[in-house]
N, C-alpha and C positions, 0 to 999 in steps of 0.2 A: 569596477564592480563593487557595489555598496556592501554586499553580503560578505561575511568572513568565510574563508574556506574551511570545510569540516576536516580536510586532510590535505597535506601537501607532500609530494614525493615523486618517484619515478614509475612510469608505466613502461614495463620492459617486455620486449618481444625478442627473444634470443639475445643477440648482442646489441640490439637497438634499445636505447633508453629515452623516454619522452618525459620531460618535466611537466607534470600536471598538477592541477588543483581540483579538489572534489567539493561540490556544494550540495547541500540537501535540496532535493527536487520537490519537497512537500512543505506545506505550511499549515499551521493550525489556527490562524487568525479568524477563519470563517466559522468556527464552532462556537457554541454558547456554553460558557463556563458557569458553574454553580458553586457557591460557597456554603459550607455548613454553618447554620445560624442557631444560636441559643434562643428558642422561641420566646420565653418569658421576657428577656431583655432586648431581643432583636439585634444582638451584637454577634459578630463572627467568632467562630470557635477557633482557638489557636492550638497548635500542637507543640509541646515541649519535650525535648529529649531528656530522658531521665534514666537513672540507674537504680535498680531495686535496693532499698536500704540506704541510699544516698540522696536521691531526689534529683532535681534538675541540674544538668551539667553544662559547662561551657563548650561551644563548638570547637574551640582550640584544643580541647582535651580529648577529642575523639579521633581515633585512628582505625584502620581497617584490620579485621582479624578473621582468621579461617578456623572453623570449628572442626578439629581433627578427631575429636570424640566428644561425647555429650558433656557439655559444661567446661571443656578445655579448649583454649584458643591459642593459635600461633599469631602473634601481633606483627603486622607488617607496615612499614612506613612508606610514604609516597616515593622517596628516592630509591628505596629498595625495589618497589614495583617498576619504577622507570628504568632500573638497571637490567631488567629482564631483556636479554638480547634476542630479538626476533627480526629477521630480515624484512618481514612483511610490514614492519612499522614504517619503513621508508620506501619500500619497493613493492609495487603490485606487478608480479610477474605472471603473464599469461602462459600457462603451462599446458592447456588443453583447449582444442577448438571442436565444437560439436554443432550439428545442425540445430537451428532455433527450435524447430518443431519437436525435437527429441526431449526437451526439458519440460517436465510436468509443471504446470502453473503453480501448484501448491508449494514448490520449493522457493519461489520468489517472495521476497519480504519487503524491502524498501528501496526506492530509486534515488540515485544521486547523479547530478550532472558532472561529467568529466571535461575539463577545460584546459587548453594549453596554458602553461605557466607564463610563457613569454613568446615573442615572435619567432624566435629561433626554433621553437618546438612545432611550429605550425606544419611544416612540410612533412615530417614523420608522422604527425597526428593525422593529417588528411590522407596519407597513404594507407595507414592502418584502418581508418574509417571506411574508405572506399573498397579496401580488400575484404572487409567484413560484409559490406553491402553486396559485393559481387559474388561472394561465395555463399551468402546467406547463412554464415556461421556466427556463433556466439563464443567469445573468448572467456575462459574460466581461470581463476587464480584465487589466491588467498591474501587477505589484507587485515592488518591489525589496527583497530580503532577503539578508543574509549574502553580499554580494559578487556578486550576479547579479540580473537581472530575470527574473521568471517570468510566463508566461501563467497566469492562474488562473480558476477557475470558482467561482461562489457559488450555492448552492441551499439550499432549506429542509431542516431536520433536526429534527423534533419541534418543541419550543418555540423552537428557535434556528435558526442557519444554519451550514453547513459550507462552507469554502473548500478547494479542491483545487488544488495546483500541477499544471500540465500540461506535457507535452513539446512542444517546437517541432516543426514538421513535418520539419525536416532531422535531427532526433534519432531518428526512427523508421526502421527498415529497411522497404522496400516489401514488403507482404505478398505481392504477385504473384510475387516471386522465390522464395518458399517454397511457394506454392500452385499454381504453373504446371503441375506434373506431375499434379495431381489431375484425373481425367477429369470432363467435364461431363455425365455420364450421368444419366438420370432414374431414380430408384429404383423398384423393383418396388412396385406399389400395395399388395399384400397385406403385404409386408414393412414398408412405411411405416405401415400401419394397426396392425400389431403393435407397432412401435416407439412409436407414439403412445399405444397402450393401456398399454404399460409405463411411459411418462412419466406418464400420468394416474394409474396405480396408486400411483406414488411422489410424487405432488404433495402439498404441504403448505405451511404457513406457515413463513416464514424465521425461524430462531432461531439466531443466531451462537453462543450458548452451548452448543448441541448438539454443536458440533465442538471437539474437543480436539487439541492437538499431541501425537500419540502418539510422535513421535520424541524429543521432550523428555523424556517419561515414561520411555521405553526408555533413554535416556542416563543419567537419574538412577538407574534401576535398575542399569545397568551399573556406575556409580560405587559404589553401595552394595555390590554383589557383589564389586567389586575390593577395597574396604576390608575386607570380611569375609574375602576370600581372602588378605589380608595381602600384596598385591603380586603374587601368582601370576597368570599369564596366564589370562584367561577364554576358554574354548573356546566358540565359537558352537554353538548347537543345530543338529542336522542339519535342513535344510530339504527338503521333498518336491521331487522333480525336477519341473521345469516343462517340458513338451514345447515344442520349438521350433515357432514359428509356421509355419515353412516346411515342417516335417515333419508338421504336423497340420492337415488341411483342415477348417475349421469349417463345419458346416451352419447357416447363419445363421437360416433358418426354424425349425429345431428348437431352436436356442439361444434365440430370442426367445419361442417358445411355452413352453419350460421355465422361462424367467424369470418369465413371467406366472403360472405355477402355484405359484411360491414365495410364502409368506406375506409381506405387507408392508403399508405404509400404503395405505389406500384413497384413490382420487383424488377430485377435484372438491370439492363442498361437504361431502361426508362426511368427507373428510380434515380439513377445518377444524373441523367440529363435534366430531370424535373426539379431537382433540389437546387435551391438558391445558393449562390456562392456566399460564404460567410462574410459578414461585413467587416471592414477594416477595424482593427482593434483600437479603441479610443484610449487616450492617455489617462492614466489614473489620476 
């Protein structure tokens, strides 16, 4: 495997320890990156680390510090930080199993692939994966990586398993503070039936490849047009006026009925049977 593991250690279930390696499941290569440019010269802006009253400083002279009170710091060196003993630095112990549907999606943060470290780990790894599949459970534990300890979940993912870092409870804003003004009204039965029919009409199999980042494509197109224009400003195309929501009362019943009249994917089993099988993945 060409990529370097993000973490190496033991995945433990009671007295069973499975040597594993963890790899980041995400990549950032598809994004468009911008640099800050000094317009008069056209040159990129650089950032220098500096100290008030001293000026620019050498990177070798910088260490970490914790501000215990305003303006006063405890200085900590890397070997001191590494000496902090925490079992979860080398061991991810699954201490709790919960039904997957019981975890609110807002707690999930970033996915990682969990891979057996060697052939000897395969048997125990496969047993744990299949047990999670059969019980439809998610394993929870804690793992120390890159200077902090995370709550993590482990669940099956095809032939392997995926670990997701999770937010602690105090890192999430309470939903009630945002949803408190939404009325607790019961929806009109006919409107609800129409909405369910619209959902059924557009029901199909999940295919992540069907969704593309259109903003990235639009940015690349803008860059190409800017190069072709040799630096001249690109004027945006005129967009149709969109009526203000306040000034345009929508007939919800009529809108739902009109939506159902539009051609689209058929729902239920018909949607699944009518969908084409994904083409075999081409080599990069």
